[in-house]
C-alpha positions in Angstrom: 100.2 120.2 101.0 100.1 118.8 104.6 98.6 121.6 106.8 96.6 123.3 104.1 93.1 124.1 105.5 90.1 121.9 104.7 87.5 123.6 102.6 84.5 121.8 101.1 84.7 121.9 97.3 88.1 123.7 97.7 90.4 123.7 94.7 93.2 126.2 95.6 95.7 125.4 98.4 95.9 129.1 99.2 92.2 129.0 100.4 91.6 125.3 101.3 91.1 121.9 99.7 88.8 119.0 100.0 89.8 115.4 99.1 89.1 115.9 95.4 90.8 119.3 95.3 93.9 117.9 97.1 94.4 115.2 94.5 94.1 117.7 91.6 96.3 120.3 93.4 98.9 117.7 94.2 99.2 116.6 90.5 99.1 120.3 89.4 102.1 120.9 91.8 104.2 118.4 89.8 103.1 119.8 86.4 100.1 117.6 85.6 97.1 119.8 84.8 94.0 117.6 85.1 90.4 118.3 84.3 88.8 118.5 87.8 85.3 117.4 88.5 83.2 120.3 89.9 79.7 118.8 90.0 79.9 116.3 92.9 77.9 116.3 96.1 79.5 116.3 99.6 77.8 112.9 100.2 76.4 110.3 98.0 79.0 110.6 95.2 78.7 107.2 93.6 81.7 105.1 92.8 80.8 105.1 89.1 81.0 108.8 88.9 84.2 108.9 90.8 85.7 106.3 88.5 84.5 108.2 85.4 86.1 111.4 86.7 89.4 109.7 87.3 89.4 108.0 83.9 88.5 111.3 82.2 91.6 112.8 84.0 93.8 110.0 82.6 93.9 107.6 85.6 93.6 103.8 85.3 92.6 101.3 88.0 95.5 99.3 89.5 95.8 96.5 92.0 99.3 97.2 93.2 100.5 100.2 95.2 102.9 103.0 94.2 103.8 106.4 95.5 101.6 109.0 93.9 98.6 106.7 93.3 95.2 107.9 94.3 93.4 105.8 96.9 89.6 105.6 97.2 88.4 104.9 100.7 84.8 103.9 101.3 83.9 105.6 104.6 80.4 104.4 104.5 77.7 103.5 102.0 77.7 106.4 99.5 80.5 108.3 101.2 83.8 108.1 99.6 87.2 109.8 100.2 90.3 110.3 98.1 93.9 110.5 99.1 97.4 110.4 97.6 99.6 107.4 98.5 103.1 108.1 99.8 105.9 105.7 100.8 104.3 104.7 104.2 101.3 107.0 104.4 98.4 108.6 102.7 97.9 112.4 102.4 94.3 113.4 102.5 92.0 116.4 103.3 90.5 115.5 106.7 87.1 117.3 107.3 87.1 116.6 111.0 90.6 117.9 111.6 89.9 120.8 109.2 93.2 120.4 107.3 95.2 118.2 105.0 97.0 115.5 107.0 99.3 112.5 106.5 98.0 109.3 107.9 99.7 105.9 108.4 99.5 103.4 105.6 96.8 101.4 107.3 94.3 103.8 105.7 95.8 102.9 102.3 95.4 99.2 103.0 91.6 99.8 103.4 91.4 101.3 100.0 88.5 100.2 97.9 90.4 101.1 94.8 93.7 102.5 93.6 94.2 104.6 90.6 97.4 105.6 88.7 97.9 108.4 86.2 98.8 107.1 82.8 102.1 108.4 81.6 
């Protein structure tokens, strides 16, 4: 998904993804159809609502790190960002760069929370 254009509220890699759309599209690409939240604001999405959306989709909070986990990064008060953890990086939809990028794992180390899909 690296290189897919950024699109606010984007859900389809053919047209663009935001950070939520990236997580759901990445899991769909490996055969996991998840109920995606579609009623979230661009800013001010509270952690409780994010956690509820992840739990509804079948994720559970974890303290360790594994490839494929979802990382929640707190960019600022009330502004959160999601990404998918890889071996030494995190893949996420970068609004400033206008595309999905792969960043070094130091972004993952700043994660406020990590979530793993229950098998």
